[in-house]
TIZASE-333364 format. One record per residue (C-alpha): residue number from 1; chain; x, y, z. Coordinates in nm, 4 decimals. Each point is the difference from the previous one (the first is absolute). Layout:
BEGIN
ATOM     n   chain          X          Y          Z
ATOM   NUM       A          X          Y          Z
...
***
This chain:
BEGIN
ATOM     n   chain          X          Y          Z
ATOM     1       A    -0.9017    -0.0350    -1.3032
ATOM     2       A    -0.0697     0.3625     0.0967
ATOM     3       A     0.1514     0.2654    -0.2227
ATOM     4       A     0.1632     0.2972     0.1761
ATOM     5       A     0.1066     0.3322    -0.1522
ATOM     6       A     0.2881     0.1671     0.1839
ATOM     7       A    -0.0032     0.3799    -0.0197
ATOM     8       A     0.3236     0.1079     0.1667
ATOM     9       A     0.2608     0.2468    -0.1240
ATOM    10       A     0.2890    -0.1317     0.2144
ATOM    11       A     0.1646    -0.2824    -0.1956
ATOM    12       A     0.1393    -0.1841     0.3028
ATOM    13       A    -0.3390    -0.0068     0.1751
ATOM    14       A    -0.1728    -0.1090    -0.3191
ATOM    15       A     0.2455    -0.2862    -0.0532
ATOM    16       A    -0.0520    -0.1169     0.3591
ATOM    17       A    -0.3787     0.0145    -0.0341
ATOM    18       A     0.0026    -0.1984    -0.3241
ATOM    19       A     0.2292    -0.2639     0.1546
ATOM    20       A    -0.2326    -0.0337     0.3009
ATOM    21       A    -0.3103    -0.0160    -0.2221
ATOM    22       A     0.1433    -0.2934    -0.1930
ATOM    23       A     0.0947    -0.1737     0.3268
ATOM    24       A    -0.3590     0.0503     0.1234
ATOM    25       A    -0.1355    -0.1625    -0.3156
ATOM    26       A    -0.1230     0.3212    -0.1647
ATOM    27       A     0.0815     0.1239    -0.3473
ATOM    28       A     0.1503     0.3494    -0.0243
ATOM    29       A    -0.1484     0.1211    -0.3299
ATOM    30       A     0.1736     0.3331    -0.0314
ATOM    31       A     0.2034     0.2759     0.1531
ATOM    32       A    -0.1129     0.3607    -0.0236
ATOM    33       A     0.2279     0.2850     0.1046
ATOM    34       A    -0.2489     0.2886    -0.0262
ATOM    35       A    -0.3635     0.0418     0.0942
ATOM    36       A    -0.0962     0.0509    -0.3643
ATOM    37       A     0.1818    -0.3211    -0.0995
ATOM    38       A    -0.1724    -0.1903     0.2838
ATOM    39       A    -0.3395     0.1142    -0.1277
ATOM    40       A     0.0829    -0.0990    -0.3587
ATOM    41       A     0.1337    -0.3400     0.1035
ATOM    42       A    -0.2979    -0.0691     0.2275
ATOM    43       A    -0.2351     0.0679    -0.2919
ATOM    44       A     0.1994    -0.2228    -0.2354
ATOM    45       A     0.0966    -0.2853     0.2342
ATOM    46       A    -0.3054    -0.0129     0.2333
ATOM    47       A     0.1920    -0.1282     0.3044
ATOM    48       A    -0.1786    -0.1437     0.3022
ATOM    49       A     0.1774     0.2437     0.2357
ATOM    50       A     0.2221     0.3062    -0.0353
ATOM    51       A     0.2849     0.0670     0.2438
ATOM    52       A     0.0160     0.3814    -0.0250
ATOM    53       A     0.2722     0.2273     0.1308
ATOM    54       A    -0.1599     0.3243     0.1201
ATOM    55       A     0.2871     0.2251    -0.1103
ATOM    56       A     0.0104    -0.0774    -0.3699
ATOM    57       A     0.1693     0.2627    -0.2212
ATOM    58       A    -0.1730     0.1857    -0.2792
ATOM    59       A    -0.3264     0.1863    -0.0390
ATOM    60       A    -0.2053    -0.2824     0.1562
ATOM    61       A     0.1172    -0.1178     0.3419
ATOM    62       A    -0.0751    -0.3461     0.1359
ATOM    63       A    -0.3110     0.1139     0.1844
ATOM    64       A    -0.1546     0.1674    -0.3041
ATOM    65       A     0.0823    -0.3008    -0.2189
ATOM    66       A    -0.1489    -0.2357     0.2606
ATOM    67       A    -0.3187     0.2046     0.0151
ATOM    68       A    -0.0518    -0.0369    -0.3761
ATOM    69       A     0.0916    -0.3706     0.0048
ATOM    70       A    -0.2463    -0.0645     0.2823
ATOM    71       A    -0.2812     0.1990    -0.1614
ATOM    72       A     0.0392    -0.1197    -0.3561
ATOM    73       A     0.1399    -0.3516     0.0363
ATOM    74       A    -0.1139    -0.1158     0.3454
ATOM    75       A     0.3493    -0.1347     0.0768
ATOM    76       A     0.1080    -0.0106     0.3665
ATOM    77       A     0.2900     0.2274     0.0899
ATOM    78       A     0.2651    -0.0608     0.2634
ATOM    79       A     0.1808     0.3231     0.0804
ATOM    80       A     0.3686    -0.0445     0.0797
ATOM    81       A     0.1435     0.3165     0.1458
ATOM    82       A     0.2677     0.1632     0.2080
ATOM    83       A    -0.2331     0.2895     0.0834
ATOM    84       A    -0.1580     0.0018     0.3416
ATOM    85       A    -0.1577     0.3454     0.0076
ATOM    86       A    -0.3668     0.0097     0.0941
ATOM    87       A    -0.0900     0.2013    -0.3124
ATOM    88       A     0.1485    -0.2709    -0.2257
ATOM    89       A    -0.1945    -0.2688     0.1872
ATOM    90       A    -0.3189     0.2000    -0.0450
ATOM    91       A     0.0586     0.0196    -0.3764
ATOM    92       A     0.0724    -0.3709    -0.0332
ATOM    93       A    -0.2967    -0.0881     0.2215
ATOM    94       A    -0.2368     0.1848    -0.2335
ATOM    95       A     0.1083    -0.2268    -0.2848
ATOM    96       A    -0.1031    -0.3066     0.1961
ATOM    97       A     0.3195    -0.2074    -0.0162
ATOM    98       A    -0.0218    -0.3639     0.0877
ATOM    99       A     0.3022     0.0487     0.2267
ATOM   100       A     0.2650     0.2517     0.0951
ATOM   101       A     0.3550    -0.1306     0.0546
ATOM   102       A     0.2691     0.2277     0.1401
ATOM   103       A     0.3619    -0.0036    -0.1100
ATOM   104       A     0.2140    -0.1628     0.1137
ATOM   105       A    -0.2208    -0.3040    -0.0470
ATOM   106       A     0.0748    -0.3698     0.0155
ATOM   107       A    -0.1070    -0.3157    -0.1799
ATOM   108       A    -0.2843    -0.0732     0.2417
ATOM   109       A    -0.1375     0.3574    -0.0270
ATOM   110       A    -0.0292    -0.0322    -0.3768
ATOM   111       A    -0.1325    -0.3575     0.0069
ATOM   112       A    -0.2729     0.0864     0.2507
ATOM   113       A    -0.1014     0.3143    -0.1894
ATOM   114       A    -0.0362    -0.1935    -0.3269
ATOM   115       A    -0.1990    -0.2796     0.1635
ATOM   116       A    -0.2421     0.2572     0.1426
ATOM   117       A    -0.0231     0.1901    -0.3296
ATOM   118       A    -0.0843    -0.3153    -0.1933
ATOM   119       A    -0.2977    -0.0721     0.2244
ATOM   120       A    -0.1641     0.3415     0.0033
ATOM   121       A    -0.1764     0.2398    -0.2309
ATOM   122       A     0.1740     0.3359    -0.0347
ATOM   123       A    -0.1891     0.2942     0.1472
ATOM   124       A    -0.1604     0.2433    -0.2405
ATOM   125       A     0.1087     0.3617     0.0076
***
């Protein structure tokens, strides 16, 4: 059973993601609400995939946290974001995410992104 870390600061979205993960047969291993917390939890829990909100609060946003997680831990990242600006896409693309899912997303978007992430090596920055 694949282990998924959910890094999302909106409680309602996080609850929905965790519910869907269980339905898909995955194990949600944690919920981080800041980029710094996501990094700490990824190091401690070693999930198979991280669902990462781009706009995480604090001194380390989701993109910066994902960059460190990818470099140091070789864990695939799936960015989940409401941002559509080209500059944001350029930043996330440099991290080498396994997938990029736009909000509002649906069950199939998340399921497909995880399936892809589990079969590929994350890109190196």
